[in-house]
C-alpha positions as CSV (number, residue, x, y, z in Angstrom):
1,M,51.5,198.7,124.3
2,N,54.9,199.0,122.9
3,Y,58.1,199.6,124.8
4,K,58.3,203.3,123.9
5,K,54.8,204.1,125.2
6,V,55.4,202.3,128.5
7,M,58.7,204.1,129.1
8,I,57.1,207.5,128.3
9,I,54.2,206.8,130.6
10,L,56.5,205.7,133.5
11,N,58.7,208.7,133.1
12,V,55.7,211.2,133.0
13,L,54.0,209.6,136.0
14,L,57.2,209.8,138.0
15,L,57.9,213.4,137.0
16,C,54.3,214.3,137.9
17,A,54.7,212.7,141.3
18,M,57.9,214.6,141.8
19,V,56.4,217.9,140.9
20,I,53.4,217.4,143.2
21,H,55.6,216.2,146.1
22,V,58.0,219.1,145.9
23,G,55.2,221.6,145.4
24,V,53.4,220.4,148.5
25,K,56.7,220.5,150.5
26,V,57.4,224.1,149.3
27,F,53.8,225.1,150.1
28,L,53.9,223.7,153.6
29,H,57.3,225.3,154.1
30,G,55.8,228.7,153.2
31,Q,53.0,228.2,155.7
32,H,55.5,228.2,158.6
33,P,57.4,231.5,158.9
34,E,59.4,230.2,161.8
35,Y,61.5,228.1,159.5
36,S,64.9,229.7,159.0
37,A,65.8,228.0,155.7
38,P,64.6,229.4,152.4
39,A,61.8,227.6,150.7
40,Y,63.9,226.4,147.8
41,T,65.8,224.1,150.1
42,Q,62.7,221.8,149.8
43,L,63.9,221.1,146.2
44,I,66.2,218.5,147.7
45,Y,63.2,216.1,147.7
46,A,63.4,216.0,143.9
47,V,66.6,213.9,144.3
48,Y,64.5,211.1,145.8
49,Y,62.8,210.9,142.4
50,L,65.9,211.2,140.2
51,I,67.3,207.9,141.4
52,P,64.2,205.7,140.4
53,L,64.0,207.7,137.2
54,A,67.5,206.8,136.3
55,V,67.0,203.1,137.4
56,I,63.9,202.8,135.2
57,N,65.6,204.3,132.2
58,V,68.8,202.1,132.6
59,I,66.7,198.9,133.0
60,G,64.6,200.0,130.0
61,F,67.8,200.5,128.0
62,F,69.0,197.0,128.7
63,V,65.5,195.5,128.1
64,K,65.3,197.3,124.8
65,N,68.6,196.0,123.6
66,K,67.8,192.4,124.2
């Protein structure tokens, strides 16, 4: 596999994991009407995936340039 394919696969897998995780959190939040915060507050869990996504792309940028 070449560099570009590996980077695309890593990014897509990480984004899919993020969407599934946030979707499950929003769904579970919706199942409990006693929560006072709106369901979109669960989107903060997407931040947990932005950090590794940035790290993967920065490392990939430096590996590509070598």
